[in-house]
N, C-alpha and C positions, 0 to 999 in steps of 0.2 A: 280361740281362733287366732291365727297369726295375722297381724295387720301389716300390709306392705305399703310403703310410701310410694307416691307417684314417681319420684325420681329413681326409686330402687325397684321398680317393677321388673319381674322376672320374665324373660322371653319364653314363649311356649310354641309348640309346633303348630304351624298352619301352612298347608300347601297352597301354592298360588304365588305367582311372581309378584314380589314387592309387598305382599300381605304379611303383617306382623300382628300377633295377638299377645297382649301382656295383661297382668293383673293390676287393677287399682285396689285401694284399701277395701276390705270386705265390709258389707253392710253390718249394722249392729245386730241383726237377727236374720235368719233365713226366711224369705218371704216370696210369694208369687201373687200375681194379679194386681200388682201395684201400678200407680200412675207415674210416668217417667217424663222428665223434660229438663229444660235449662232456662234460667233467667238470671240476668245480671252476672253472667260468668260462672254461676254455680249450678251444679247438677242438683236436681230435685227428685226425690223418691217419696211418694205419698201413699199411705194406706197399704192394702194387701192382706193376705192371709198367711197363717203359719199353722203348724201342727204341734200339739202338746208333746207328742212323740210320733214316730212314723206311723202312717195310716195302717200299714200291715201289722203293727203291734197294737192296734186298737186306739190310736191317738184321736184326739178331738180337734177339729178345725176351728181356729180362732181368728178373729178379725183384729187388726191393729189400726188405730187412727194416726199413728205416728208419722210425722213428716221429717225426713232427713235431707241434709244438704252436704255437698262436698265442693270445696273451692280448689283452685289451682295449687298444686304442691302441698296440699294438706294431707296429713298422714292418717286421719280418721274422720268419719262422718259425724256431723253435728245434728242434734235434734233441733229442728227449726220451728216446731209447733205441732198441732194436731188437726186432723180433718174436722170439719163441722159435724160430720157423722162418719162412722167407720164404713168405708166402701172399698170394694175390689172389683176386678173384672169389668171395668168401664173402658172408655176411650180417652186417650190423652193426646192433645195437640199443642205443639209449641208455637207461640206467636211472639211478636216483639213486646207485647204487654205482659206476657207470662204464660203459664201452662194452663190450658183450658181442660178441665177434668169433667168428663161427660158420663153421667149416669153410673151404672154399675150395680153390684149386689151388696147388700148389707147382711147382717146375720140372719134376718128373717125374710127379706123380700128384695125384689129388684127396685131400683130407684130411678127417678126422672131428674134428679137435681144436677145442676151444672155449676161449677165453681172455677174462678180464675185464681191461680196461685202465683204470687209474685214475691220476689225477695226484697227485703228491707234490711240491708246488712246481712247478717247470718240468720235472721228471723224470716219466716214465711208468712205473709199476710194473705187473706182470702177475700174474694168479692163474689157474691152470688150473682149469677147470670140467669137468663131465662131458662126455665126448665124445658126439657124435651116434652113434646106433647103426650108421651106415654113412657112408662118405665121401660128400661132396657138394660140388659147385662150381656156380657160376652160379645160385644159389638166391635166393629172396627171404625176408626176415625182418622181423618187426615185433613190437612190444610191445602187447598188448591186455589191460588189467586187470593181473592178477598173473602173466600168462603171456607167454613169448616163443614165437612160432610161426615155424618154418622150413619153407618150402614149395617144392616143385618142385626144379629143378636137374637135374644129371646126375651119374652115379656115377664117371665117369672122363673124361679128355680125349678118348678115342676112342669114347665111347658114341654109339650111333645112335638111342637113345630117350631121352626126358626123363621125369622122375619126376612122378607125381601125389601122391606121399607127402607128408604133413605131420607134423612132429614138434613136440611141445609141451613146454616147460620151465616148470613152475609153481613160483613161490616167493612164497607169500602174505606171508611175513615179510621178503622182500627178500634173503634169504640164498641167493644163487644157487649158492654153492659146495656147498650141501646138496641141491640139486634134481637130479632125474634126468629124462632125456627119456622121453616116452611117445608112442605113436602117437595122432594126432588124425584126424578124418574126412578122407579124401583129397580132393584137388581134383576136383570132379565133371566138369570138362571134360577136354580133352587134357592129358597131361603137358607141362611147359613149362620152359624156361630163361629167365632174365632177366625175370621178371614185375615190374611196378610194384606195390609192396605198401605198405600203411599201415594204421594203426588208423583206422577211420572209422565213423561212424554207429553206435557202440556195438558194433562187431565188428572182425574182421580182414578187410581187403579186399585183393583181388588182381585185377589187370587185365592183359591182353595177355600179352606174352612170346612165345616162339617154340617150337613143337613140333619134334621131330627125327624124321627117318626116314633110312634108308640111301640114299645117293645112287647114281646109275647107275654111277659109277666107284669105288664104295666110299666110306668116310667118311660123314659125315652131311650132310644138307641141312635147311634151316629152312623152316617155314611160319609166317608172321607172323600173330598172332592178334588178334582184335578183341573177344573176349568178356571177361567179368569176373564175379566172384563175391564175396559177403560171407558170412562165417561168424560166427554168434553162438552163444554157449554155450547149450545147451538146445534150440536150433532147427536147428542145422547150417547148411549152405550154401544160399544163394539167389542167383539170377542178378542181375547188375547190367546196366544198359543197355549195348548195344554201343558201342564207341568209334568216333569218326569216322575214325580211322586207327590202325594199330598204333603202340604206344609202347614198343617193346622196349628194355630196359636204361635206361629213364627213371628219374631220381630221383623219389621220391614221398613225400608226408607228408599230414597232415591239418591243417586250420586250426582256429582257436579254437572253431568251432562243430561240429567233428568231420566236416567235409566233405572228401572225397577230393581231393587236389591232385596233378597229374602235370605234370612239367616236361620238355617236349621229348620225346625218344625217337627211335628208329630205326623208320621205317615200312617198311623193306625195299625201297622202290621202286628204289633203285640198288644193291642188295646184290650183284648179279652183275657190276656194273661197277666195283666198288671198285678192283681192281688196274689196270684200264684208265684210270680217271680220276686215280688218285693224288692229287697236290696240287690238282688241279682239281675234286675232289669238293666240292659246295657245302655239305656238312655235313648235320646231322640236323634233324628237325622242331623248330621254335622255339616252338610254341604251349604256353601254360600252360592246362591244362584243370582245371575244377572240376566235381565231380558235385553238382548241386543240383536239387531238385524232380524227381528221376527223369530228368534229362537232363545230358549233358556240355555245359558251356559254356566257350568260349574267353574267358579273362579278361585275357590279356596275351600278348605275344610277346617272347621273350628276344632279346637281341642276339646270342647264340651258344648253341647247344645242346651240352651236355656229357653224355655217356652213360657207362655202366659206371663210375659213381662214386656217392657217397652224398650225402645232404642232411642238414643239422643245423639245429635251431632254436638261435639264439644271440643273446642280448641283444635279444629281441623281433623279430628278423629271421630270414631263412633264408640258409644258406650252402651253395653247391655248389663244392667244391674239386677242381680238375683233372678228369681224365676224357678220353675220346676226343672230339676235335673233328671227326674224320672217320675212316673205316676205316684202321687201320694207323698212326694218328698220335695223339700224346698232347699234352695241354695242361697248362701250369702255372698257368693262369688260375684265379682264385678269385672267384666271383660272390657278391655280397651283394644279396639281394632283400628289399625293404621294401614294406609296404603290401598284403601278401597274407594274412597271418595275421589 
Protein backbone atom coordinates (compact mmCIF):
# COMPACT_ATOMS: atom_id res chain seq x y z
CA UNK A 1 0.00 0.00 0.00
CA UNK A 2 1.20 3.49 -0.76
CA UNK A 3 1.64 5.69 2.28
CA UNK A 4 1.07 9.39 1.75
CA UNK A 5 2.53 11.98 4.09
CA UNK A 6 0.30 14.60 5.67
CA UNK A 7 2.02 17.40 3.77
CA UNK A 8 1.75 15.49 0.49
CA UNK A 9 -1.90 14.55 0.75
CA UNK A 10 -3.63 14.36 -2.62
CA UNK A 11 -6.82 16.35 -3.12
CA UNK A 12 -9.93 14.35 -3.98
CA UNK A 13 -13.31 15.32 -5.38
CA UNK A 14 -15.92 16.50 -2.89
CA UNK A 15 -18.85 18.66 -3.86
CA UNK A 16 -19.81 21.47 -1.53
CA UNK A 17 -18.49 24.99 -1.18
CA UNK A 18 -15.21 25.07 0.69
CA UNK A 19 -15.19 21.34 1.50
CA UNK A 20 -11.96 19.51 0.71
CA UNK A 21 -11.16 15.82 1.26
CA UNK A 22 -7.61 14.52 1.18
CA UNK A 23 -5.81 11.34 2.24
CA UNK A 24 -3.71 10.93 5.37
CA UNK A 25 -1.29 7.98 5.63
CA UNK A 26 -3.10 4.65 5.41
CA UNK A 27 -3.62 2.48 8.46
CA UNK A 28 -1.21 -0.46 8.81
CA UNK A 29 -4.08 -2.84 8.00
CA UNK A 30 -7.65 -2.58 6.69
CA UNK A 31 -10.04 -2.63 9.67
CA UNK A 32 -13.56 -1.71 10.74
CA UNK A 33 -15.37 -1.41 14.05
CA UNK A 34 -12.39 0.35 15.65
CA UNK A 35 -12.41 2.92 18.47
CA UNK A 36 -11.32 6.36 17.23
CA UNK A 37 -10.22 9.50 19.08
CA UNK A 38 -7.50 12.05 19.80
CA UNK A 39 -5.31 12.68 22.83
CA UNK A 40 -2.24 14.89 23.33
CA UNK A 41 -2.36 15.91 19.67
CA UNK A 42 -2.22 12.33 18.36
CA UNK A 43 -4.89 10.39 16.49
CA UNK A 44 -5.73 7.06 18.16
CA UNK A 45 -7.22 4.00 16.44
CA UNK A 46 -7.75 0.97 18.68
CA UNK A 47 -9.00 -2.55 18.00
CA UNK A 48 -11.42 -3.49 15.24
CA UNK A 49 -11.87 -6.44 12.90
CA UNK A 50 -10.38 -7.51 9.59
CA UNK A 51 -10.86 -10.40 7.16
CA UNK A 52 -8.29 -13.05 6.31
CA UNK A 53 -9.57 -12.58 2.74
CA UNK A 54 -12.77 -10.95 1.45
CA UNK A 55 -15.96 -12.34 2.95
CA UNK A 56 -17.33 -13.30 -0.47
CA UNK A 57 -14.24 -15.51 -0.95
CA UNK A 58 -14.91 -17.37 2.30
CA UNK A 59 -12.67 -15.24 4.50
CA UNK A 60 -12.56 -15.47 8.29
CA UNK A 61 -13.32 -12.42 10.45
CA UNK A 62 -10.51 -11.69 12.88
CA UNK A 63 -10.16 -9.32 15.81
CA UNK A 64 -7.07 -7.17 16.29
CA UNK A 65 -6.09 -5.69 19.68
CA UNK A 66 -3.56 -3.31 18.12
CA UNK A 67 -3.60 0.39 19.00
CA UNK A 68 -2.14 2.79 16.44
CA UNK A 69 -1.36 6.50 16.68
CA UNK A 70 -0.47 9.24 14.20
CA UNK A 71 1.08 12.59 15.07
CA UNK A 72 1.17 15.85 13.09
CA UNK A 73 3.25 15.60 9.88
CA UNK A 74 4.12 11.94 10.50
CA UNK A 75 4.24 9.79 7.36
CA UNK A 76 3.11 6.51 8.96
CA UNK A 77 1.09 5.20 11.88
CA UNK A 78 2.94 3.89 14.94
CA UNK A 79 1.86 0.93 17.05
CA UNK A 80 1.25 2.42 20.50
CA UNK A 81 0.19 -0.71 22.38
CA UNK A 82 -2.63 -3.26 22.52
CA UNK A 83 -6.11 -3.35 24.02
CA UNK A 84 -6.56 -5.17 27.31
CA UNK A 85 -8.90 -7.47 25.34
CA UNK A 86 -9.59 -7.46 21.58
CA UNK A 87 -12.82 -5.52 21.02
CA UNK A 88 -14.70 -3.88 18.15
CA UNK A 89 -18.11 -2.30 17.50
CA UNK A 90 -18.24 -0.33 20.75
CA UNK A 91 -18.61 3.39 21.44
CA UNK A 92 -15.72 5.87 21.54
CA UNK A 93 -15.92 9.31 23.16
CA UNK A 94 -13.20 11.93 23.14
CA UNK A 95 -12.53 13.74 26.45
CA UNK A 96 -9.72 15.97 27.71
CA UNK A 97 -8.42 12.99 29.71
CA UNK A 98 -8.32 10.66 26.70
CA UNK A 99 -10.54 8.42 24.61
CA UNK A 100 -13.25 6.54 26.54
CA UNK A 101 -13.85 3.18 24.82
CA UNK A 102 -17.23 1.71 25.77
CA UNK A 103 -18.12 -1.98 25.57
CA UNK A 104 -18.19 -3.66 22.14
CA UNK A 105 -17.88 -7.17 20.77
CA UNK A 106 -15.03 -9.63 21.27
CA UNK A 107 -14.44 -12.81 19.25
CA UNK A 108 -17.04 -14.74 21.28
CA UNK A 109 -19.39 -12.32 23.08
CA UNK A 110 -20.39 -8.75 23.75
CA UNK A 111 -18.51 -6.90 26.49
CA UNK A 112 -19.43 -4.44 29.24
CA UNK A 113 -15.87 -3.22 29.85
CA UNK A 114 -14.93 0.46 29.59
CA UNK A 115 -11.39 1.78 29.21
CA UNK A 116 -9.74 5.20 29.02
CA UNK A 117 -6.92 5.40 26.45
CA UNK A 118 -4.40 8.23 26.79
CA UNK A 119 -1.07 9.01 25.16
CA UNK A 120 2.27 9.07 26.96
CA UNK A 121 4.54 10.18 24.16
CA UNK A 122 3.88 7.76 21.29
CA UNK A 123 2.73 5.00 23.66
CA UNK A 124 -0.91 4.56 24.65
CA UNK A 125 -1.74 3.76 28.26
CA UNK A 126 -5.04 2.39 29.55
CA UNK A 127 -7.12 2.85 32.65
CA UNK A 128 -10.12 0.68 33.50
CA UNK A 129 -13.30 2.65 34.17
CA UNK A 130 -16.62 1.44 35.58
CA UNK A 131 -18.20 -1.27 33.44
CA UNK A 132 -21.55 -0.71 31.76
CA UNK A 133 -24.33 -2.36 33.78
CA UNK A 134 -24.77 -4.86 30.91
CA UNK A 135 -22.84 -6.04 27.83
CA UNK A 136 -23.44 -3.97 24.72
CA UNK A 137 -22.23 -3.94 21.10
CA UNK A 138 -23.08 -1.84 18.01
CA UNK A 139 -24.10 1.06 20.25
CA UNK A 140 -23.74 4.82 19.81
CA UNK A 141 -21.96 7.11 22.28
CA UNK A 142 -21.23 10.83 22.63
CA UNK A 143 -20.14 13.42 25.19
CA UNK A 144 -22.69 16.09 26.15
CA UNK A 145 -21.66 18.56 28.83
CA UNK A 146 -20.07 16.61 31.67
CA UNK A 147 -21.72 13.32 30.71
CA UNK A 148 -21.05 10.45 28.35
CA UNK A 149 -24.18 8.84 26.91
CA UNK A 150 -24.20 5.27 25.55
CA UNK A 151 -27.36 4.45 23.59
CA UNK A 152 -28.92 1.50 21.82
CA UNK A 153 -26.98 -1.50 20.58
CA UNK A 154 -27.57 -5.19 21.23
CA UNK A 155 -26.72 -7.43 24.17
CA UNK A 156 -25.13 -10.31 22.27
CA UNK A 157 -24.05 -11.29 18.74
CA UNK A 158 -27.13 -13.53 18.41
CA UNK A 159 -29.69 -10.99 19.71
CA UNK A 160 -32.85 -10.52 17.64
CA UNK A 161 -33.88 -7.30 19.36
CA UNK A 162 -32.07 -3.98 19.75
CA UNK A 163 -31.98 -1.92 22.93
CA UNK A 164 -33.70 1.39 23.65
CA UNK A 165 -31.65 1.70 26.84
CA UNK A 166 -29.44 4.75 27.42
CA UNK A 167 -26.70 4.82 30.07
CA UNK A 168 -25.09 8.01 31.41
CA UNK A 169 -21.63 8.44 32.96
CA UNK A 170 -21.32 11.87 34.57
CA UNK A 171 -18.01 13.36 35.76
CA UNK A 172 -18.35 17.09 36.52
CA UNK A 173 -14.69 17.24 37.56
CA UNK A 174 -13.44 15.16 34.63
CA UNK A 175 -12.41 12.29 36.88
CA UNK A 176 -13.96 9.52 34.85
CA UNK A 177 -12.43 6.79 37.01
CA UNK A 178 -14.65 7.90 39.92
CA UNK A 179 -17.89 8.01 37.90
CA UNK A 180 -20.53 5.28 37.79
CA UNK A 181 -23.10 4.56 35.09
CA UNK A 182 -26.77 5.29 35.70
CA UNK A 183 -29.90 4.87 33.61
CA UNK A 184 -30.98 7.83 31.46
CA UNK A 185 -34.33 8.24 29.64
CA UNK A 186 -34.60 5.51 26.98
CA UNK A 187 -34.79 6.20 23.24
CA UNK A 188 -38.46 6.99 22.52
CA UNK A 189 -38.50 5.24 19.15
CA UNK A 190 -37.56 1.65 18.29
CA UNK A 191 -34.49 0.04 19.77
CA UNK A 192 -31.61 0.29 17.33
CA UNK A 193 -28.06 -0.67 16.50
CA UNK A 194 -25.45 1.48 14.76
CA UNK A 195 -27.17 4.88 15.15
CA UNK A 196 -25.44 8.12 14.14
CA UNK A 197 -24.85 10.04 17.37
CA UNK A 198 -23.30 13.36 18.38
CA UNK A 199 -23.54 16.27 20.75
CA UNK A 200 -25.65 18.84 18.94
CA UNK A 201 -27.84 21.87 19.58
CA UNK A 202 -27.24 21.74 23.32
CA UNK A 203 -28.08 18.07 23.74
CA UNK A 204 -27.34 14.49 22.79
CA UNK A 205 -28.59 13.69 19.27
CA UNK A 206 -29.28 10.30 17.72
CA UNK A 207 -30.43 9.50 14.18
CA UNK A 208 -31.20 6.43 12.08
CA UNK A 209 -29.67 3.06 12.91
CA UNK A 210 -31.40 -0.26 12.35
CA UNK A 211 -33.98 -2.06 14.46
CA UNK A 212 -33.79 -5.85 14.80
CA UNK A 213 -36.36 -8.62 14.63
CA UNK A 214 -36.23 -12.38 14.23
CA UNK A 215 -35.85 -13.45 10.62
CA UNK A 216 -37.92 -16.16 8.91
CA UNK A 217 -35.06 -18.67 9.14
CA UNK A 218 -33.89 -17.64 12.60
CA UNK A 219 -31.24 -15.07 13.35
CA UNK A 220 -31.94 -11.37 13.09
CA UNK A 221 -33.09 -9.10 10.29
CA UNK A 222 -32.72 -5.33 10.10
CA UNK A 223 -35.14 -2.50 9.44
CA UNK A 224 -33.31 0.65 8.37
CA UNK A 225 -34.64 3.72 10.20
CA UNK A 226 -35.17 7.36 9.18
CA UNK A 227 -36.13 8.88 12.53
CA UNK A 228 -34.04 10.88 14.97
CA UNK A 229 -34.23 12.41 18.44
CA UNK A 230 -32.49 14.97 20.64
CA UNK A 231 -32.23 14.64 24.42
CA UNK A 232 -31.70 17.72 26.60
CA UNK A 233 -31.22 17.67 30.33
CA UNK A 234 -34.41 18.71 32.08
CA UNK A 235 -36.67 18.36 29.03
CA UNK A 236 -35.89 14.83 27.82
CA UNK A 237 -36.25 13.59 24.26
CA UNK A 238 -37.80 15.45 21.33
CA UNK A 239 -38.05 14.36 17.67
CA UNK A 240 -35.68 15.49 14.94
CA UNK A 241 -36.72 15.83 11.28
CA UNK A 242 -36.76 12.54 9.38
CA UNK A 243 -33.66 11.83 7.31
CA UNK A 244 -33.85 11.69 3.50
CA UNK A 245 -32.44 8.14 3.69
CA UNK A 246 -31.15 5.81 6.41
CA UNK A 247 -27.55 6.43 7.51
CA UNK A 248 -26.80 3.25 9.44
CA UNK A 249 -23.26 3.01 10.89
CA UNK A 250 -22.36 6.51 9.65
CA UNK A 251 -19.67 8.57 11.41
CA UNK A 252 -21.23 11.66 12.98
CA UNK A 253 -20.21 14.75 14.97
CA UNK A 254 -21.20 18.40 15.39
CA UNK A 255 -19.73 21.53 13.84
CA UNK A 256 -18.54 24.67 15.62
CA UNK A 257 -22.13 25.94 15.78
CA UNK A 258 -23.40 22.72 17.37
CA UNK A 259 -25.15 21.46 14.23
CA UNK A 260 -25.47 17.70 13.65
CA UNK A 261 -23.22 16.35 10.87
CA UNK A 262 -23.55 12.86 9.35
CA UNK A 263 -21.03 11.41 6.90
CA UNK A 264 -22.31 8.79 4.46
CA UNK A 265 -23.88 5.67 5.96
CA UNK A 266 -25.63 2.52 4.81
CA UNK A 267 -29.16 3.07 3.47
CA UNK A 268 -29.89 -0.66 3.26
CA UNK A 269 -30.97 -0.56 -0.39
CA UNK A 270 -28.50 -3.30 -1.36
CA UNK A 271 -28.39 -5.06 2.01
CA UNK A 272 -29.85 -8.31 0.69
CA UNK A 273 -27.53 -8.35 -2.32
CA UNK A 274 -24.21 -7.94 -0.52
CA UNK A 275 -23.07 -11.58 -0.92
CA UNK A 276 -24.24 -11.65 -4.54
CA UNK A 277 -22.49 -8.41 -5.52
CA UNK A 278 -19.26 -8.98 -3.59
CA UNK A 279 -16.53 -6.72 -5.02
CA UNK A 280 -19.04 -5.21 -7.48
CA UNK A 281 -20.96 -3.56 -4.63
CA UNK A 282 -20.91 0.20 -5.31
CA UNK A 283 -20.35 1.13 -1.67
CA UNK A 284 -22.45 3.21 0.71
CA UNK A 285 -24.08 6.64 0.62
CA UNK A 286 -21.58 9.47 0.14
CA UNK A 287 -23.71 12.46 1.17
CA UNK A 288 -22.56 14.69 4.01
CA UNK A 289 -25.70 15.90 5.80
CA UNK A 290 -26.08 18.83 8.18
CA UNK A 291 -29.13 19.53 10.32
CA UNK A 292 -29.91 23.24 10.09
CA UNK A 293 -33.06 25.31 10.53
CA UNK A 294 -35.15 22.22 11.08
CA UNK A 295 -34.07 20.45 7.88
CA UNK A 296 -31.38 18.07 6.69
CA UNK A 297 -29.21 19.66 4.03
CA UNK A 298 -26.65 17.88 1.86
CA UNK A 299 -23.52 20.03 2.03
CA UNK A 300 -20.96 17.79 0.32
CA UNK A 301 -20.35 14.38 -1.24
CA UNK A 302 -17.49 12.18 -0.08
CA UNK A 303 -15.18 10.48 -2.58
CA UNK A 304 -15.83 7.25 -0.64
CA UNK A 305 -18.10 6.34 2.25
CA UNK A 306 -16.54 4.47 5.19
CA UNK A 307 -18.94 3.02 7.79
CA UNK A 308 -18.60 1.17 11.13
CA UNK A 309 -15.76 3.49 12.03
CA UNK A 310 -15.38 6.68 14.04
CA UNK A 311 -14.66 10.32 13.36
CA UNK A 312 -12.30 12.64 15.24
CA UNK A 313 -11.66 16.37 15.27
CA UNK A 314 -7.93 16.91 14.75
CA UNK A 315 -6.02 20.14 14.08
CA UNK A 316 -9.14 22.00 12.89
CA UNK A 317 -10.26 19.22 10.53
CA UNK A 318 -12.13 15.92 10.71
CA UNK A 319 -10.60 12.47 10.26
CA UNK A 320 -12.36 9.21 9.34
CA UNK A 321 -9.87 6.33 9.60
CA UNK A 322 -10.64 3.00 7.96
CA UNK A 323 -13.97 1.22 8.14
CA UNK A 324 -16.11 -0.83 5.76
CA UNK A 325 -16.02 0.39 2.17
CA UNK A 326 -18.59 -2.25 1.14
CA UNK A 327 -20.19 -5.20 2.96
CA UNK A 328 -17.61 -7.78 4.00
CA UNK A 329 -14.69 -5.57 2.98
CA UNK A 330 -12.36 -3.39 5.03
CA UNK A 331 -10.38 -0.27 4.14
CA UNK A 332 -7.08 1.14 5.38
CA UNK A 333 -7.87 4.55 3.87
CA UNK A 334 -7.85 7.60 6.15
CA UNK A 335 -9.92 10.61 5.04
CA UNK A 336 -9.06 14.16 6.15
CA UNK A 337 -12.08 16.48 5.73
CA UNK A 338 -11.57 20.23 5.80
CA UNK A 339 -14.01 23.11 5.51
CA UNK A 340 -16.93 21.49 7.38
CA UNK A 341 -16.37 22.65 10.95
